[in-house]
PyMOL Python script that loads the backbone (N, CA, C, O; Angstrom):
from pymol import cmd

cmd.read_pdbstr("""\
ATOM      1  N   MET A   1     -11.578 -26.033   5.778  1.00  0.00           N
ATOM      2  CA  MET A   1     -12.323 -24.792   5.896  1.00  0.00           C
ATOM      3  C   MET A   1     -11.486 -23.642   5.332  1.00  0.00           C
ATOM      4  O   MET A   1     -10.320 -23.482   5.692  1.00  0.00           O
ATOM      5  N   GLN A   2     -12.084 -22.848   4.452  1.00  0.00           N
ATOM      6  CA  GLN A   2     -11.378 -21.758   3.804  1.00  0.00           C
ATOM      7  C   GLN A   2     -11.551 -20.477   4.614  1.00  0.00           C
ATOM      8  O   GLN A   2     -12.659 -20.130   5.020  1.00  0.00           O
ATOM      9  N   GLN A   3     -10.439 -19.782   4.841  1.00  0.00           N
ATOM     10  CA  GLN A   3     -10.503 -18.513   5.548  1.00  0.00           C
ATOM     11  C   GLN A   3     -10.862 -17.412   4.570  1.00  0.00           C
ATOM     12  O   GLN A   3     -10.583 -17.509   3.375  1.00  0.00           O
ATOM     13  N   SER A   4     -11.481 -16.369   5.085  1.00  0.00           N
ATOM     14  CA  SER A   4     -11.906 -15.269   4.217  1.00  0.00           C
ATOM     15  C   SER A   4     -10.775 -14.270   3.989  1.00  0.00           C
ATOM     16  O   SER A   4      -9.754 -14.275   4.678  1.00  0.00           O
ATOM     17  N   ASN A   5     -10.997 -13.428   3.010  1.00  0.00           N
ATOM     18  CA  ASN A   5     -10.048 -12.369   2.701  1.00  0.00           C
ATOM     19  C   ASN A   5     -10.059 -11.323   3.803  1.00  0.00           C
ATOM     20  O   ASN A   5     -11.043 -11.175   4.527  1.00  0.00           O
ATOM     21  N   GLN A   6      -8.951 -10.600   3.919  1.00  0.00           N
ATOM     22  CA  GLN A   6      -8.867  -9.498   4.874  1.00  0.00           C
ATOM     23  C   GLN A   6      -8.856  -8.193   4.100  1.00  0.00           C
ATOM     24  O   GLN A   6      -8.272  -8.107   3.020  1.00  0.00           O
ATOM     25  N   VAL A   7      -9.505  -7.172   4.658  1.00  0.00           N
ATOM     26  CA  VAL A   7      -9.573  -5.854   4.045  1.00  0.00           C
ATOM     27  C   VAL A   7      -8.891  -4.857   4.974  1.00  0.00           C
ATOM     28  O   VAL A   7      -9.136  -4.844   6.180  1.00  0.00           O
ATOM     29  N   PHE A   8      -8.038  -4.031   4.399  1.00  0.00           N
ATOM     30  CA  PHE A   8      -7.334  -2.994   5.144  1.00  0.00           C
ATOM     31  C   PHE A   8      -7.607  -1.652   4.481  1.00  0.00           C
ATOM     32  O   PHE A   8      -7.572  -1.544   3.255  1.00  0.00           O
ATOM     33  N   LEU A   9      -7.877  -0.637   5.281  1.00  0.00           N
ATOM     34  CA  LEU A   9      -8.072   0.728   4.801  1.00  0.00           C
ATOM     35  C   LEU A   9      -6.993   1.602   5.425  1.00  0.00           C
ATOM     36  O   LEU A   9      -6.749   1.530   6.630  1.00  0.00           O
ATOM     37  N   PHE A  10      -6.344   2.433   4.600  1.00  0.00           N
ATOM     38  CA  PHE A  10      -5.273   3.268   5.130  1.00  0.00           C
ATOM     39  C   PHE A  10      -5.000   4.459   4.214  1.00  0.00           C
ATOM     40  O   PHE A  10      -5.217   4.386   3.004  1.00  0.00           O
ATOM     41  N   PRO A  11      -4.520   5.556   4.805  1.00  0.00           N
ATOM     42  CA  PRO A  11      -4.088   6.693   4.003  1.00  0.00           C
ATOM     43  C   PRO A  11      -2.605   6.551   3.658  1.00  0.00           C
ATOM     44  O   PRO A  11      -1.841   5.921   4.389  1.00  0.00           O
ATOM     45  N   LEU A  12      -2.220   7.139   2.547  1.00  0.00           N
ATOM     46  CA  LEU A  12      -0.804   7.236   2.200  1.00  0.00           C
ATOM     47  C   LEU A  12      -0.568   8.624   1.646  1.00  0.00           C
ATOM     48  O   LEU A  12      -1.200   9.035   0.674  1.00  0.00           O
ATOM     49  N   ASN A  13       0.342   9.337   2.270  1.00  0.00           N
ATOM     50  CA  ASN A  13       0.677  10.690   1.854  1.00  0.00           C
ATOM     51  C   ASN A  13       2.197  10.776   1.826  1.00  0.00           C
ATOM     52  O   ASN A  13       2.839  10.952   2.861  1.00  0.00           O
ATOM     53  N   ILE A  14       2.760  10.651   0.634  1.00  0.00           N
ATOM     54  CA  ILE A  14       4.203  10.654   0.495  1.00  0.00           C
ATOM     55  C   ILE A  14       4.572  11.523  -0.706  1.00  0.00           C
ATOM     56  O   ILE A  14       3.975  11.394  -1.775  1.00  0.00           O
ATOM     57  N   SER A  15       5.532  12.389  -0.534  1.00  0.00           N
ATOM     58  CA  SER A  15       5.912  13.316  -1.597  1.00  0.00           C
ATOM     59  C   SER A  15       6.634  12.592  -2.730  1.00  0.00           C
ATOM     60  O   SER A  15       7.096  11.463  -2.570  1.00  0.00           O
ATOM     61  N   TYR A  16       6.719  13.250  -3.852  1.00  0.00           N
ATOM     62  CA  TYR A  16       7.436  12.724  -5.023  1.00  0.00           C
ATOM     63  C   TYR A  16       8.870  12.361  -4.647  1.00  0.00           C
ATOM     64  O   TYR A  16       9.338  11.262  -4.946  1.00  0.00           O
ATOM     65  N   GLU A  17       9.561  13.288  -3.992  1.00  0.00           N
ATOM     66  CA  GLU A  17      10.955  13.073  -3.624  1.00  0.00           C
ATOM     67  C   GLU A  17      11.123  11.916  -2.640  1.00  0.00           C
ATOM     68  O   GLU A  17      12.068  11.133  -2.747  1.00  0.00           O
ATOM     69  N   ASP A  18      10.208  11.816  -1.691  1.00  0.00           N
ATOM     70  CA  ASP A  18      10.302  10.752  -0.693  1.00  0.00           C
ATOM     71  C   ASP A  18       9.985   9.374  -1.282  1.00  0.00           C
ATOM     72  O   ASP A  18      10.470   8.362  -0.776  1.00  0.00           O
ATOM     73  N   PHE A  19       9.173   9.325  -2.350  1.00  0.00           N
ATOM     74  CA  PHE A  19       8.825   8.034  -2.929  1.00  0.00           C
ATOM     75  C   PHE A  19       9.844   7.555  -3.961  1.00  0.00           C
ATOM     76  O   PHE A  19       9.854   6.369  -4.292  1.00  0.00           O
ATOM     77  N   LEU A  20      10.695   8.431  -4.477  1.00  0.00           N
ATOM     78  CA  LEU A  20      11.653   8.033  -5.510  1.00  0.00           C
ATOM     79  C   LEU A  20      12.484   6.800  -5.140  1.00  0.00           C
ATOM     80  O   LEU A  20      12.626   5.917  -5.986  1.00  0.00           O
ATOM     81  N   PRO A  21      13.040   6.685  -3.931  1.00  0.00           N
ATOM     82  CA  PRO A  21      13.801   5.467  -3.604  1.00  0.00           C
ATOM     83  C   PRO A  21      12.959   4.190  -3.694  1.00  0.00           C
ATOM     84  O   PRO A  21      13.476   3.128  -4.044  1.00  0.00           O
ATOM     85  N   TYR A  22      11.674   4.292  -3.382  1.00  0.00           N
ATOM     86  CA  TYR A  22      10.774   3.143  -3.507  1.00  0.00           C
ATOM     87  C   TYR A  22      10.551   2.827  -4.979  1.00  0.00           C
ATOM     88  O   TYR A  22      10.599   1.668  -5.390  1.00  0.00           O
ATOM     89  N   TYR A  23      10.304   3.873  -5.772  1.00  0.00           N
ATOM     90  CA  TYR A  23      10.034   3.702  -7.196  1.00  0.00           C
ATOM     91  C   TYR A  23      11.232   3.076  -7.908  1.00  0.00           C
ATOM     92  O   TYR A  23      11.070   2.246  -8.802  1.00  0.00           O
ATOM     93  N   ARG A  24      12.415   3.478  -7.509  1.00  0.00           N
ATOM     94  CA  ARG A  24      13.643   2.967  -8.130  1.00  0.00           C
ATOM     95  C   ARG A  24      14.042   1.587  -7.623  1.00  0.00           C
ATOM     96  O   ARG A  24      14.979   0.988  -8.151  1.00  0.00           O
ATOM     97  N   GLY A  25      13.350   1.072  -6.612  1.00  0.00           N
ATOM     98  CA  GLY A  25      13.655  -0.251  -6.082  1.00  0.00           C
ATOM     99  C   GLY A  25      14.740  -0.250  -5.019  1.00  0.00           C
ATOM    100  O   GLY A  25      15.172  -1.313  -4.574  1.00  0.00           O
ATOM    101  N   GLN A  26      15.185   0.933  -4.606  1.00  0.00           N
ATOM    102  CA  GLN A  26      16.213   1.034  -3.564  1.00  0.00           C
ATOM    103  C   GLN A  26      15.642   0.676  -2.194  1.00  0.00           C
ATOM    104  O   GLN A  26      16.359   0.190  -1.319  1.00  0.00           O
ATOM    105  N   VAL A  27      14.359   0.919  -2.022  1.00  0.00           N
ATOM    106  CA  VAL A  27      13.624   0.540  -0.813  1.00  0.00           C
ATOM    107  C   VAL A  27      12.445  -0.290  -1.300  1.00  0.00           C
ATOM    108  O   VAL A  27      11.756   0.109  -2.239  1.00  0.00           O
ATOM    109  N   THR A  28      12.202  -1.440  -0.675  1.00  0.00           N
ATOM    110  CA  THR A  28      11.208  -2.356  -1.230  1.00  0.00           C
ATOM    111  C   THR A  28       9.859  -2.366  -0.521  1.00  0.00           C
ATOM    112  O   THR A  28       8.867  -2.798  -1.107  1.00  0.00           O
ATOM    113  N   LYS A  29       9.800  -1.906   0.709  1.00  0.00           N
ATOM    114  CA  LYS A  29       8.542  -1.974   1.466  1.00  0.00           C
ATOM    115  C   LYS A  29       8.113  -0.589   1.937  1.00  0.00           C
ATOM    116  O   LYS A  29       8.936   0.232   2.343  1.00  0.00           O
ATOM    117  N   VAL A  30       6.815  -0.352   1.871  1.00  0.00           N
ATOM    118  CA  VAL A  30       6.211   0.875   2.379  1.00  0.00           C
ATOM    119  C   VAL A  30       5.497   0.524   3.679  1.00  0.00           C
ATOM    120  O   VAL A  30       4.713  -0.424   3.723  1.00  0.00           O
ATOM    121  N   GLU A  31       5.763   1.274   4.723  1.00  0.00           N
ATOM    122  CA  GLU A  31       5.095   1.058   6.008  1.00  0.00           C
ATOM    123  C   GLU A  31       3.896   1.990   6.099  1.00  0.00           C
ATOM    124  O   GLU A  31       4.023   3.202   5.930  1.00  0.00           O
ATOM    125  N   VAL A  32       2.730   1.408   6.369  1.00  0.00           N
ATOM    126  CA  VAL A  32       1.517   2.201   6.555  1.00  0.00           C
ATOM    127  C   VAL A  32       0.823   1.730   7.828  1.00  0.00           C
ATOM    128  O   VAL A  32       1.064   0.623   8.311  1.00  0.00           O
ATOM    129  N   VAL A  33      -0.030   2.577   8.355  1.00  0.00           N
ATOM    130  CA  VAL A  33      -0.859   2.221   9.512  1.00  0.00           C
ATOM    131  C   VAL A  33      -2.302   2.262   9.053  1.00  0.00           C
ATOM    132  O   VAL A  33      -2.777   3.286   8.563  1.00  0.00           O
ATOM    133  N   ASP A  34      -3.005   1.136   9.214  1.00  0.00           N
ATOM    134  CA  ASP A  34      -4.383   1.073   8.738  1.00  0.00           C
ATOM    135  C   ASP A  34      -5.335   1.759   9.714  1.00  0.00           C
ATOM    136  O   ASP A  34      -4.929   2.242  10.771  1.00  0.00           O
ATOM    137  N   SER A  35      -6.606   1.788   9.331  1.00  0.00           N
ATOM    138  CA  SER A  35      -7.614   2.525  10.103  1.00  0.00           C
ATOM    139  C   SER A  35      -7.845   1.979  11.506  1.00  0.00           C
ATOM    140  O   SER A  35      -8.440   2.662  12.340  1.00  0.00           O
ATOM    141  N   THR A  36      -7.381   0.745  11.784  1.00  0.00           N
ATOM    142  CA  THR A  36      -7.534   0.186  13.126  1.00  0.00           C
ATOM    143  C   THR A  36      -6.244   0.260  13.935  1.00  0.00           C
ATOM    144  O   THR A  36      -6.190  -0.224  15.066  1.00  0.00           O
ATOM    145  N   GLY A  37      -5.199   0.867  13.359  1.00  0.00           N
ATOM    146  CA  GLY A  37      -3.939   1.023  14.071  1.00  0.00           C
ATOM    147  C   GLY A  37      -2.909  -0.055  13.793  1.00  0.00           C
ATOM    148  O   GLY A  37      -1.821  -0.036  14.370  1.00  0.00           O
ATOM    149  N   ARG A  38      -3.239  -1.001  12.910  1.00  0.00           N
ATOM    150  CA  ARG A  38      -2.279  -2.059  12.569  1.00  0.00           C
ATOM    151  C   ARG A  38      -1.213  -1.516  11.616  1.00  0.00           C
ATOM    152  O   ARG A  38      -1.522  -0.783  10.677  1.00  0.00           O
ATOM    153  N   THR A  39       0.034  -1.882  11.869  1.00  0.00           N
ATOM    154  CA  THR A  39       1.132  -1.507  10.981  1.00  0.00           C
ATOM    155  C   THR A  39       1.283  -2.573   9.911  1.00  0.00           C
ATOM    156  O   THR A  39       1.361  -3.765  10.208  1.00  0.00           O
ATOM    157  N   LEU A  40       1.323  -2.126   8.655  1.00  0.00           N
ATOM    158  CA  LEU A  40       1.450  -3.026   7.518  1.00  0.00           C
ATOM    159  C   LEU A  40       2.696  -2.677   6.720  1.00  0.00           C
ATOM    160  O   LEU A  40       3.037  -1.502   6.579  1.00  0.00           O
ATOM    161  N   TRP A  41       3.370  -3.679   6.205  1.00  0.00           N
ATOM    162  CA  TRP A  41       4.505  -3.500   5.304  1.00  0.00           C
ATOM    163  C   TRP A  41       4.071  -4.028   3.945  1.00  0.00           C
ATOM    164  O   TRP A  41       3.812  -5.221   3.785  1.00  0.00           O
ATOM    165  N   ILE A  42       3.995  -3.130   2.967  1.00  0.00           N
ATOM    166  CA  ILE A  42       3.470  -3.475   1.648  1.00  0.00           C
ATOM    167  C   ILE A  42       4.554  -3.233   0.605  1.00  0.00           C
ATOM    168  O   ILE A  42       5.253  -2.220   0.645  1.00  0.00           O
ATOM    169  N   SER A  43       4.687  -4.160  -0.319  1.00  0.00           N
ATOM    170  CA  SER A  43       5.671  -4.007  -1.384  1.00  0.00           C
ATOM    171  C   SER A  43       5.428  -2.695  -2.132  1.00  0.00           C
ATOM    172  O   SER A  43       4.310  -2.411  -2.561  1.00  0.00           O
ATOM    173  N   ALA A  44       6.476  -1.912  -2.279  1.00  0.00           N
ATOM    174  CA  ALA A  44       6.375  -0.603  -2.924  1.00  0.00           C
ATOM    175  C   ALA A  44       5.923  -0.712  -4.374  1.00  0.00           C
ATOM    176  O   ALA A  44       5.323   0.223  -4.904  1.00  0.00           O
ATOM    177  N   ARG A  45       6.199  -1.823  -5.014  1.00  0.00           N
ATOM    178  CA  ARG A  45       5.825  -1.973  -6.430  1.00  0.00           C
ATOM    179  C   ARG A  45       4.320  -1.854  -6.638  1.00  0.00           C
ATOM    180  O   ARG A  45       3.873  -1.470  -7.719  1.00  0.00           O
ATOM    181  N   HIS A  46       3.534  -2.179  -5.613  1.00  0.00           N
ATOM    182  CA  HIS A  46       2.082  -2.083  -5.733  1.00  0.00           C
ATOM    183  C   HIS A  46       1.597  -0.633  -5.820  1.00  0.00           C
ATOM    184  O   HIS A  46       0.495  -0.369  -6.300  1.00  0.00           O
ATOM    185  N   PHE A  47       2.425   0.298  -5.355  1.00  0.00           N
ATOM    186  CA  PHE A  47       2.020   1.709  -5.363  1.00  0.00           C
ATOM    187  C   PHE A  47       2.503   2.464  -6.599  1.00  0.00           C
ATOM    188  O   PHE A  47       2.108   3.611  -6.804  1.00  0.00           O
ATOM    189  N   ARG A  48       3.334   1.856  -7.413  1.00  0.00           N
ATOM    190  CA  ARG A  48       3.858   2.535  -8.612  1.00  0.00           C
ATOM    191  C   ARG A  48       2.764   3.086  -9.525  1.00  0.00           C
ATOM    192  O   ARG A  48       2.930   4.187 -10.050  1.00  0.00           O
ATOM    193  N   PRO A  49       1.650   2.374  -9.741  1.00  0.00           N
ATOM    194  CA  PRO A  49       0.607   2.942 -10.616  1.00  0.00           C
ATOM    195  C   PRO A  49      -0.030   4.224 -10.072  1.00  0.00           C
ATOM    196  O   PRO A  49      -0.653   4.971 -10.826  1.00  0.00           O
ATOM    197  N   PHE A  50       0.119   4.478  -8.795  1.00  0.00           N
ATOM    198  CA  PHE A  50      -0.500   5.643  -8.168  1.00  0.00           C
ATOM    199  C   PHE A  50       0.476   6.819  -8.029  1.00  0.00           C
ATOM    200  O   PHE A  50       0.094   7.885  -7.548  1.00  0.00           O
ATOM    201  N   PHE A  51       1.705   6.630  -8.440  1.00  0.00           N
ATOM    202  CA  PHE A  51       2.778   7.609  -8.275  1.00  0.00           C
ATOM    203  C   PHE A  51       2.666   8.700  -9.335  1.00  0.00           C
ATOM    204  O   PHE A  51       2.648   8.407 -10.531  1.00  0.00           O
ATOM    205  N   THR A  52       2.592   9.954  -8.902  1.00  0.00           N
ATOM    206  CA  THR A  52       2.505  11.099  -9.810  1.00  0.00           C
ATOM    207  C   THR A  52       3.569  12.125  -9.438  1.00  0.00           C
ATOM    208  O   THR A  52       4.337  11.917  -8.498  1.00  0.00           O
ATOM    209  N   ARG A  53       3.611  13.203 -10.158  1.00  0.00           N
ATOM    210  CA  ARG A  53       4.548  14.302  -9.855  1.00  0.00           C
ATOM    211  C   ARG A  53       4.284  14.912  -8.481  1.00  0.00           C
ATOM    212  O   ARG A  53       5.156  15.567  -7.910  1.00  0.00           O
ATOM    213  N   SER A  54       3.099  14.700  -7.960  1.00  0.00           N
ATOM    214  CA  SER A  54       2.755  15.184  -6.615  1.00  0.00           C
ATOM    215  C   SER A  54       3.073  14.151  -5.550  1.00  0.00           C
ATOM    216  O   SER A  54       2.900  14.424  -4.362  1.00  0.00           O
ATOM    217  N   GLY A  55       3.531  12.980  -5.941  1.00  0.00           N
ATOM    218  CA  GLY A  55       3.765  11.888  -5.006  1.00  0.00           C
ATOM    219  C   GLY A  55       2.551  10.985  -4.964  1.00  0.00           C
ATOM    220  O   GLY A  55       1.908  10.744  -5.986  1.00  0.00           O
ATOM    221  N   ILE A  56       2.241  10.489  -3.782  1.00  0.00           N
ATOM    222  CA  ILE A  56       1.043   9.669  -3.597  1.00  0.00           C
ATOM    223  C   ILE A  56       0.278  10.245  -2.421  1.00  0.00           C
ATOM    224  O   ILE A  56       0.771  10.264  -1.294  1.00  0.00           O
ATOM    225  N   LYS A  57      -0.921  10.709  -2.691  1.00  0.00           N
ATOM    226  CA  LYS A  57      -1.782  11.278  -1.654  1.00  0.00           C
ATOM    227  C   LYS A  57      -3.170  10.709  -1.860  1.00  0.00           C
ATOM    228  O   LYS A  57      -3.954  11.225  -2.657  1.00  0.00           O
ATOM    229  N   ALA A  58      -3.470   9.634  -1.129  1.00  0.00           N
ATOM    230  CA  ALA A  58      -4.757   8.967  -1.325  1.00  0.00           C
ATOM    231  C   ALA A  58      -5.089   8.095  -0.124  1.00  0.00           C
ATOM    232  O   ALA A  58      -4.241   7.814   0.722  1.00  0.00           O
ATOM    233  N   TYR A  59      -6.341   7.680  -0.078  1.00  0.00           N
ATOM    234  CA  TYR A  59      -6.816   6.705   0.893  1.00  0.00           C
ATOM    235  C   TYR A  59      -7.016   5.414   0.117  1.00  0.00           C
ATOM    236  O   TYR A  59      -7.630   5.424  -0.950  1.00  0.00           O
ATOM    237  N   PHE A  60      -6.505   4.300   0.637  1.00  0.00           N
ATOM    238  CA  PHE A  60      -6.505   3.044  -0.091  1.00  0.00           C
ATOM    239  C   PHE A  60      -7.313   1.963   0.618  1.00  0.00           C
ATOM    240  O   PHE A  60      -7.472   1.962   1.838  1.00  0.00           O
ATOM    241  N   LYS A  61      -7.811   1.049  -0.200  1.00  0.00           N
ATOM    242  CA  LYS A  61      -8.427  -0.186   0.277  1.00  0.00           C
ATOM    243  C   LYS A  61      -7.603  -1.327  -0.308  1.00  0.00           C
ATOM    244  O   LYS A  61      -7.428  -1.427  -1.522  1.00  0.00           O
ATOM    245  N   MET A  62      -7.103  -2.182   0.577  1.00  0.00           N
ATOM    246  CA  MET A  62      -6.305  -3.327   0.148  1.00  0.00           C
ATOM    247  C   MET A  62      -6.990  -4.604   0.612  1.00  0.00           C
ATOM    248  O   MET A  62      -7.421  -4.712   1.761  1.00  0.00           O
ATOM    249  N   VAL A  63      -7.085  -5.571  -0.299  1.00  0.00           N
ATOM    250  CA  VAL A  63      -7.675  -6.869   0.019  1.00  0.00           C
ATOM    251  C   VAL A  63      -6.585  -7.918  -0.172  1.00  0.00           C
ATOM    252  O   VAL A  63      -5.931  -7.968  -1.214  1.00  0.00           O
ATOM    253  N   VAL A  64      -6.399  -8.755   0.845  1.00  0.00           N
ATOM    254  CA  VAL A  64      -5.431  -9.853   0.764  1.00  0.00           C
ATOM    255  C   VAL A  64      -6.146 -11.159   1.082  1.00  0.00           C
ATOM    256  O   VAL A  64      -7.154 -11.179   1.789  1.00  0.00           O
ATOM    257  N   ASP A  65      -5.601 -12.256   0.543  1.00  0.00           N
ATOM    258  CA  ASP A  65      -6.190 -13.563   0.835  1.00  0.00           C
ATOM    259  C   ASP A  65      -5.667 -14.079   2.173  1.00  0.00           C
ATOM    260  O   ASP A  65      -4.893 -13.398   2.846  1.00  0.00           O
ATOM    261  N   ALA A  66      -6.085 -15.263   2.551  1.00  0.00           N
ATOM    262  CA  ALA A  66      -5.726 -15.839   3.852  1.00  0.00           C
ATOM    263  C   ALA A  66      -4.221 -16.042   4.006  1.00  0.00           C
ATOM    264  O   ALA A  66      -3.713 -16.090   5.127  1.00  0.00           O
ATOM    265  N   GLN A  67      -3.503 -16.163   2.883  1.00  0.00           N
ATOM    266  CA  GLN A  67      -2.051 -16.344   2.936  1.00  0.00           C
ATOM    267  C   GLN A  67      -1.298 -15.006   2.892  1.00  0.00           C
ATOM    268  O   GLN A  67      -0.069 -14.985   2.950  1.00  0.00           O
ATOM    269  N   GLY A  68      -2.032 -13.897   2.791  1.00  0.00           N
ATOM    270  CA  GLY A  68      -1.413 -12.580   2.764  1.00  0.00           C
ATOM    271  C   GLY A  68      -1.058 -12.093   1.370  1.00  0.00           C
ATOM    272  O   GLY A  68      -0.363 -11.088   1.224  1.00  0.00           O
ATOM    273  N   ASN A  69      -1.526 -12.793   0.341  1.00  0.00           N
ATOM    274  CA  ASN A  69      -1.263 -12.377  -1.039  1.00  0.00           C
ATOM    275  C   ASN A  69      -2.225 -11.275  -1.449  1.00  0.00           C
ATOM    276  O   ASN A  69      -3.423 -11.350  -1.178  1.00  0.00           O
ATOM    277  N   LEU A  70      -1.698 -10.261  -2.098  1.00  0.00           N
ATOM    278  CA  LEU A  70      -2.514  -9.138  -2.538  1.00  0.00           C
ATOM    279  C   LEU A  70      -3.516  -9.579  -3.601  1.00  0.00           C
ATOM    280  O   LEU A  70      -3.157 -10.219  -4.590  1.00  0.00           O
ATOM    281  N   ILE A  71      -4.769  -9.226  -3.377  1.00  0.00           N
ATOM    282  CA  ILE A  71      -5.819  -9.489  -4.346  1.00  0.00           C
ATOM    283  C   ILE A  71      -6.186  -8.185  -5.057  1.00  0.00           C
ATOM    284  O   ILE A  71      -6.401  -8.160  -6.269  1.00  0.00           O
ATOM    285  N   GLN A  72      -6.253  -7.097  -4.270  1.00  0.00           N
ATOM    286  CA  GLN A  72      -6.716  -5.840  -4.821  1.00  0.00           C
ATOM    287  C   GLN A  72      -6.151  -4.674  -4.022  1.00  0.00           C
ATOM    288  O   GLN A  72      -6.064  -4.737  -2.795  1.00  0.00           O
ATOM    289  N   LEU A  73      -5.768  -3.610  -4.723  1.00  0.00           N
ATOM    290  CA  LEU A  73      -5.353  -2.354  -4.087  1.00  0.00           C
ATOM    291  C   LEU A  73      -5.938  -1.228  -4.911  1.00  0.00           C
ATOM    292  O   LEU A  73      -5.584  -1.049  -6.077  1.00  0.00           O
ATOM    293  N   ASN A  74      -6.845  -0.460  -4.295  1.00  0.00           N
ATOM    294  CA  ASN A  74      -7.527   0.637  -4.990  1.00  0.00           C
ATOM    295  C   ASN A  74      -7.561   1.869  -4.130  1.00  0.00           C
ATOM    296  O   ASN A  74      -7.538   1.797  -2.901  1.00  0.00           O
ATOM    297  N   ARG A  75      -7.616   3.013  -4.799  1.00  0.00           N
ATOM    298  CA  ARG A  75      -7.931   4.272  -4.102  1.00  0.00           C
ATOM    299  C   ARG A  75      -9.416   4.263  -3.802  1.00  0.00           C
ATOM    300  O   ARG A  75     -10.223   3.772  -4.591  1.00  0.00           O
ATOM    301  N   VAL A  76      -9.766   4.820  -2.636  1.00  0.00           N
ATOM    302  CA  VAL A  76     -11.192   4.924  -2.294  1.00  0.00           C
ATOM    303  C   VAL A  76     -11.563   6.368  -2.056  1.00  0.00           C
ATOM    304  O   VAL A  76     -12.719   6.667  -1.757  1.00  0.00           O
TER     305      VAL A  76
END
""", "prot")
cmd.dss("prot")
cmd.show_as("cartoon", "prot")
cmd.util.cbc("prot")
cmd.orient("prot")
């Protein structure tokens, strides 16, 4: 029996300066709290495409498979 994908919704608001260590690979995981209160640790590399001079200020939808592998990460 195949398990279904899991969907997580969460905000991320991090300044340019605060995200630099993640962008440079000095810190590898970003801690977020999803809309149901669950704490998630997500590889910082997944957020690099969303990184701007303003930092990252967005609400995200993340889909992972039954093994916890990232399928999709989008701004919503």
